[in-house]
C-alpha positions in Angstrom: 97.1 77.7 84.4 93.8 79.7 84.9 94.1 81.5 81.6 92.1 79.6 79.3 89.3 79.3 82.1 89.5 83.3 82.1 90.0 83.6 78.4 93.5 85.5 78.6 96.3 86.0 80.7 95.8 89.5 81.8 92.3 88.3 83.4 93.4 85.7 85.5 96.3 87.9 86.6 93.8 90.4 87.5 91.9 88.2 89.3 94.9 86.6 91.1 96.6 89.8 92.0 92.9 91.0 93.3 92.7 87.7 95.6 96.3 88.1 97.0 96.2 92.0 97.8 92.1 92.7 98.2 92.9 95.4 95.8 94.6 97.0 93.5 94.8 100.1 90.8 95.2 99.5 87.3 99.4 101.0 87.0 100.2 98.8 90.1 98.8 95.8 88.6 100.2 95.9 85.2 103.6 97.0 86.6 103.7 94.1 89.0 103.3 91.9 86.0 104.7 94.0 83.2 101.1 93.8 81.3 100.4 97.0 79.4 98.5 99.3 81.5 95.3 99.3 78.7 94.8 95.5 79.1 94.6 95.8 82.3 92.2 98.7 82.7 90.2 96.6 80.0 89.9 93.6 82.2 89.0 95.8 85.4 86.3 97.4 83.5 84.8 94.0 82.4 85.2 92.4 85.9 83.3 95.7 87.1 80.6 95.3 84.6 80.1 91.6 85.3 79.8 93.1 89.0 82.5 90.8 90.2 84.5 93.9 91.8 83.5 97.3 92.2 85.9 100.0 92.0 85.9 103.7 94.2 88.0 106.8 94.0 91.0 107.0 96.2 92.1 110.6 96.0 92.8 111.0 92.4 93.3 107.0 91.8 90.2 104.5 91.1 91.0 101.7 93.2 89.4 98.1 92.8 88.5 95.9 95.0 86.3 92.5 95.1 82.0 93.3 95.3 81.1 91.3 98.3 77.4 91.3 97.0 78.4 89.2 93.9 76.7 85.6 94.7 79.6 83.5 93.7 82.6 85.3 95.4 83.4 83.0 97.7 83.6 80.0 95.0 86.0 82.3 93.3 88.4 83.1 95.7 88.4 79.1 96.5 89.4 78.9 93.1 92.1 81.3 93.5 93.2 80.0 96.7 93.7 76.7 95.3 95.5 78.3 91.9 98.0 79.5 94.2 98.7 76.1 95.9 100.0 74.9 92.5 101.7 77.7 91.8 105.5 77.9 91.2 106.9 79.2 94.3 109.4 81.5 92.3 106.4 83.0 90.7 104.5 83.7 93.9 107.4 85.1 95.3 108.2 87.2 92.3 104.4 88.6 91.9 102.5 87.9 94.9 104.5 88.3 98.0 105.1 92.4 97.5 105.1 94.9 100.4 102.2 96.7 101.0 103.3 99.2 103.5 106.3 101.1 104.1 109.0 99.8 106.5 109.2 101.4 109.6 112.1 104.1 109.6 115.3 102.8 110.8 113.9 99.1 110.7 116.9 97.1 109.4 116.6 95.0 106.2 116.5 91.4 106.3 119.0 90.1 103.6 118.9 86.3 104.6 115.8 85.6 102.7 
């Protein structure tokens, strides 16, 4: 849906991933969508060069997140939120509903999904 607007599929996937999770690292984003690592890295570099996102080191990993001082950030996030409204629920479940923290030890797995 947003591929043409942002130039390509990788760019739209990266932006949607960051909108859903707030931050991410290249190999995590690439593996979520089955994309090439280098293509994700290039998109992240382009977005960072434009000031849309910023990176920081977290241990030995470069983590990317939104640049809060980018002037159109609220509008971009609103557009991405609307894109989720029109997205296939199966795609949301597959790519945008991943666990972001470990399960508590001993907590039973809910198999009724």
